[in-house]
C-alpha positions in Angstrom: -8.2 -28.7 17.6 -9.5 -29.5 21.1 -6.8 -30.6 23.5 -9.1 -33.4 24.7 -8.7 -35.1 21.3 -5.1 -36.2 21.6 -4.0 -39.1 23.9 -0.2 -39.1 23.1 1.8 -39.1 26.3 4.8 -41.3 25.6 8.3 -40.0 24.8 10.0 -40.9 21.6 12.4 -43.4 23.2 10.3 -44.6 26.1 6.8 -46.0 26.5 6.5 -44.5 29.9 4.3 -41.3 30.1 6.2 -38.0 30.2 5.8 -35.9 33.3 3.9 -32.7 33.0 7.1 -30.7 33.4 8.7 -32.7 30.6 5.7 -32.2 28.4 5.8 -28.5 29.0 9.6 -28.3 28.3 9.4 -30.4 25.1 6.4 -28.5 23.9 8.2 -25.2 24.3 11.2 -26.7 22.5 8.9 -27.7 19.6 7.4 -24.2 19.6 10.7 -22.5 19.5 11.7 -24.7 16.6 8.4 -23.7 14.8 7.1 -27.2 14.9 3.8 -25.9 16.0 1.6 -29.0 15.2 3.9 -31.2 17.2 3.9 -28.7 20.1 0.1 -28.8 20.0 0.1 -32.6 20.3 2.4 -32.4 23.4 0.5 -29.6 25.1 -2.8 -31.4 24.4 -1.6 -34.6 26.0 -0.6 -32.8 29.1 -3.9 -30.8 29.3 -5.9 -34.1 29.4 -4.2 -34.8 32.7 -4.0 -31.2 34.1 -6.7 -29.1 32.3 -5.9 -25.9 34.3 -2.1 -26.1 34.1 -1.1 -22.5 33.2 2.1 -23.5 31.4 0.3 -26.0 29.2 -2.6 -23.6 28.5 -0.2 -20.9 27.6 1.9 -23.2 25.3 -1.2 -24.6 23.7 -2.7 -21.1 23.1 0.6 -19.9 21.6 0.9 -22.9 19.3 -2.7 -22.8 18.1 -2.3 -19.1 17.4 0.7 -19.7 15.2 -1.1 -22.3 13.1 -4.1 -20.1 12.7 -6.4 -22.1 15.0 -7.7 -18.9 16.7 -10.8 -20.5 18.2 -8.8 -23.0 20.2 -6.1 -20.4 21.0 -8.8 -18.1 22.4 -10.3 -21.0 24.4 -6.9 -21.7 26.0 -6.1 -18.1 26.8 -9.6 -17.5 28.4 -9.2 -20.7 30.4 -5.9 -19.4 31.6 -7.3 -16.0 32.5 -10.1 -17.7 34.5 -7.3 -19.3 36.6 -5.1 -16.2 36.7 -6.8 -13.0 35.5 -3.4 -11.1 35.3 -1.5 -13.8 33.4 0.8 -11.9 31.1 1.1 -14.6 28.5 -2.7 -14.9 28.2 -3.3 -11.2 28.1 -0.7 -10.7 25.3 -1.7 -13.8 23.4 -5.4 -13.2 23.6 -4.8 -9.7 22.4 -2.9 -11.0 19.4 -5.8 -13.4 18.6 -8.3 -10.6 18.8 -6.2 -8.4 16.5 -6.0 -11.3 14.0 -9.8 -11.6 14.1 -10.2 -7.8 13.6 -11.4 -7.2 17.2 -9.0 -4.3 17.7 -10.9 -2.6 20.6 -10.8 -5.8 22.6 -7.2 -6.4 21.7 -6.3 -2.9 23.0 -8.2 -3.4 26.2 -6.2 -6.7 26.9 -2.9 -5.1 26.0 -3.5 -2.2 28.3 -4.2 -4.6 31.1 -0.9 -6.2 30.2 1.0 -2.9 30.2 -0.5 -2.0 33.6 1.6 -5.0 34.9 4.6 -4.6 32.5 4.5 -0.9 31.4 7.7 -0.7 29.3 7.1 -3.6 26.9 7.7 -1.9 23.6 6.4 -4.8 21.5 2.9 -4.6 23.1 3.0 -0.8 22.9 3.6 -1.2 19.2 0.7 -3.6 18.9 -1.6 -1.0 20.5 -0.4 1.6 18.1 -1.0 -0.7 15.1 -4.5 -1.5 16.3 -5.3 2.2 16.8 -4.1 2.8 13.2 -6.4 0.0 12.0 -9.3 1.7 13.8 -8.3 5.0 12.1 -7.6 6.5 15.5 -4.6 8.2 14.1 -3.9 10.6 17.0 -3.9 7.8 19.5 -1.7 5.7 17.1 0.8 8.5 16.7 0.9 9.2 20.4 1.6 5.5 21.1 4.4 5.3 18.5 6.0 8.5 19.8 5.9 7.1 23.3 7.9 4.0 22.2 10.4 6.2 20.3 10.8 8.3 23.4 11.9 5.1 25.3 14.0 3.9 22.4 14.7 6.2 19.5 16.1 3.2 17.5 13.0 1.0 17.8 12.5 -0.2 14.3 8.9 -1.3 14.6 7.8 2.0 16.0 9.7 4.0 13.4 8.2 1.9 10.6 4.8 2.2 12.2 4.9 6.0 12.5 6.4 6.3 9.0 3.6 4.3 7.5 1.1 6.4 9.5 2.5 9.7 8.3 2.5 8.3 4.7 -1.1 7.4 5.1 -2.0 10.8 6.4 -0.3 12.5 3.5 2.4 14.1 5.7 5.1 13.3 3.2 8.0 15.2 4.7 7.5 13.6 8.1 7.1 10.2 6.5 10.4 10.6 4.7 12.1 11.6 7.9 11.0 8.4 9.7 11.5 6.1 6.7 15.1 7.4 6.5 15.6 6.4 10.1 14.2 2.9 9.2 16.6 2.7 6.3 19.5 3.1 8.7 18.9 -0.5 9.9 19.4 -1.7 6.3 20.6 0.6 3.6 19.5 -1.9 0.9 15.9 -2.3 1.9 14.3 -2.1 -1.5 10.7 -1.4 -0.4 11.7 1.6 1.7 14.0 3.0 -1.0 11.2 3.1 -3.5 8.7 4.5 -1.0 11.1 7.4 -0.1 11.7 8.0 -3.8 8.0 8.3 -4.5 7.5 10.6 -1.5 10.4 12.8 -2.5 8.8 13.1 -6.0 5.5 14.1 -4.4 7.1 17.0 -2.5 9.0 18.1 -5.7 12.4 17.1 -4.4 13.2 15.5 -7.7 17.0 15.3 -7.2 16.5 13.3 -4.0 13.8 11.1 -5.6 16.1 10.3 -8.5 18.9 9.3 -6.0 16.6 6.9 -4.2 15.3 5.3 -7.4 18.9 4.8 -8.6 19.8 3.2 -5.3 16.9 0.8 -5.7 17.9 -0.1 -9.2 21.4 -1.0 -8.1 19.8 -3.7 -5.9 17.1 -4.8 -8.4 17.7 -3.5 -12.0 14.2 -4.7 -13.0 12.2 -3.1 -10.1 9.2 -1.6 -11.8 8.5 1.0 -9.1 12.1 2.3 -9.3 12.1 2.2 -13.1 8.8 4.1 -13.3 9.9 6.6 -10.7 13.2 7.3 -12.4 11.4 7.7 -15.7 9.1 10.3 -14.1 12.2 12.2 -13.0 13.5 12.2 -16.5 10.1 13.4 -17.7 10.2 16.3 -15.3 13.6 17.3 -16.7 12.0 17.0 -20.2 14.4 14.3 -21.1 11.7 12.5 -23.0 13.8 10.0 -24.9 15.5 8.9 -21.7 12.0 8.5 -20.2 10.8 6.3 -23.0 14.0 4.2 -22.9 13.7 3.4 -19.2 10.0 2.8 -19.3 10.6 0.4 -22.2 12.6 -1.6 -19.7 9.4 -2.2 -17.7 7.6 -3.3 -20.8 10.2 -6.1 -21.4 8.7 -8.0 -18.5 5.3 -6.4 -17.9 2.3 -5.2 -19.8 2.5 -1.9 -18.0 -0.5 0.0 -16.6 -2.8 2.7 -18.1 -0.8 5.6 -16.5 2.5 4.3 -17.9 1.2 4.1 -21.4 -0.7 7.4 -21.2 2.5 9.2 -20.1 4.6 7.4 -22.7 2.1 8.8 -25.2 2.7 12.3 -24.0 6.5 11.8 -24.2 6.1 10.6 -27.9 4.1 13.8 -28.6 6.9 15.9 -27.2 9.4 13.9 -29.3 7.3 14.6 -32.5 6.3 11.0 -33.0 2.5 11.1 -33.2 2.2 7.5 -34.6 3.9 6.1 -31.5 2.0 8.4 -29.3 -1.3 7.1 -30.7 -0.2 3.5 -30.1 0.6 4.3 -26.5 -2.7 6.0 -25.9 -4.5 3.1 -27.4 -2.6 0.7 -25.3 -3.7 2.6 -22.2 -7.3 2.6 -23.3 -7.1 -1.2 -24.0 -6.7 -1.6 -20.3 -9.7 0.5 -19.5 -10.8 4.1 -19.7 -8.1 6.7 -19.1 -8.9 10.4 -19.2 -5.5 11.6 -20.1 -5.1 9.0 -23.0 -8.4 10.1 -24.4 -7.5 13.8 -24.2 -4.2 13.0 -25.9 -6.0 11.2 -28.7 -8.4 14.2 -29.2 -5.4 16.5 -29.7 -3.6 14.1 -32.1 -6.7 13.6 -34.3 -7.2 17.4 -34.4 -3.6 17.8 -35.6 -4.2 15.5 -38.5 -7.6 17.1 -39.3 -9.4 13.9 -38.5 -12.3 15.9 -36.9 -14.8 13.0 -36.8 -12.4 10.8 -34.7 -11.5 13.8 -32.5 -15.2 14.4 -31.9 -15.9 10.8 -31.1 -13.1 10.7 -28.6 -14.3 14.0 -27.1 -17.9 12.8 -26.6 -16.6 9.5 -25.1 -14.6 11.6 -22.7 -17.4 13.8 -21.5 -19.7 10.7 -21.3 -17.3 9.1 -18.8 -16.6 12.2 -16.7 -19.0 14.1 -14.5 -17.7 17.7 -15.0 -17.5 18.6 -18.7 -15.9 21.9 -17.8 -12.9 20.2 -16.2 -12.4 18.1 -19.3 -12.6 21.2 -21.5 -10.1 22.9 -19.3 -7.7 20.0 -19.5 -8.0 19.8 -23.3 -7.6 23.5 -23.6 -4.4 23.4 -21.6 -3.0 20.6 -23.8 -3.6 22.7 -26.9 -2.3 26.0 -25.4 0.9 24.3 -24.0 1.7 23.1 -27.5 1.1 26.5 -29.1 -2.1 25.2 -30.9 -4.7 27.7 -29.6 -6.2 28.3 -33.0 -6.6 24.6 -33.6 -8.4 24.3 -30.3 -10.8 27.1 -31.2 -11.5 25.5 -34.5 -12.2 22.1 -32.9 -14.6 23.6 -30.3 -16.5 25.3 -33.1 -16.7 22.0 -35.0 -18.2 20.4 -31.9 -20.9 23.0 -31.7 -21.8 22.2 -35.3 -21.8 18.5 -34.7 -25.0 16.5 -34.9 -24.2 14.6 -31.7 -23.7 17.7 -29.7 -25.2 17.7 -26.2 -27.0 20.8 -24.8 -25.2 21.0 -21.5 -21.8 20.4 -22.9 -22.3 22.8 -25.7 -23.2 25.5 -23.1 -19.9 24.8 -21.5 -18.1 25.1 -24.8 -19.9 28.4 -25.7 -18.9 29.7 -22.2 -15.3 28.7 -22.8 -15.2 30.3 -26.2 -16.6 33.6 -24.8 -13.8 33.6 -22.2 -11.2 33.0 -24.9 -12.5 35.7 -27.2 -12.5 38.2 -24.4 -8.8 37.4 -23.9 -8.0 38.1 -27.6 
């Protein structure tokens, strides 16, 4: 939208042209009411008369930015900076446009120029930290967030930003600490509750994880992330029936994902229900290849002496995976954990005698068998 295209200068109740001051005031009122298109029309009409008016350029730039007309917004801000190179509104606004367009380095440069004139603006400092994070300049981002928190320990945007940063960097304990500070602003913020629950699970604080998932479910009883997380907690406690029950709540309104069905299969195995386990593994594989579901099926087929199916699944497994030895190790662990070591040895010997045996994989199997025989 070019501001030269609009000729509307009259007021709503009067045919006489509005003064530039009135246009600026009314335009800002429209902007504050989020009637951005109407604000653009007003500012455009004024700019036809005073193309370099800083208030109109600023208002037009802000309004165009809000409706996603970044090209026109940038034009207005640059025009304003040509008139006043240190205009705070233009520096901040143009920085926002550059960020929206993915030009983070340019955005940071503009915001730093802004902060040289207004050094304690936390909102612009947060923008710089966010852009540093987008550029994967994590040390600079962390430094920027911490600087804001030093000024204001209760700044929600900075706390959220550094919590997300620590989460991204895998610093789970630090992320939890900052997310819990964010949660102080709203104890019922569902998204944060489920994130903290997941992070607590990752650091093996299962009791705390369970508490956060339960809090989330009080707010939204059908929240899939909280249901899945709480089920994982039950699974860790070996409460397999409870795990199945709560994960079935997810399946009432969702197809579930591969991981969910694969882990449900494992729970059914522990409950001594191989038929249901097989169905869960197959449901996982129906959504695409899943290593753990395939390993689970191999073991189930071995238990029922269905060696051909077990072998077919095994060769499908190693065909999909790069390291056959890792798959053999995973499979071995499954057998050993369930006290079926002899069944595992029998299966590996069956594989070596199979017509579809592969030389490289067979070498790995022979190597594994030698290790196991040494341990006898």
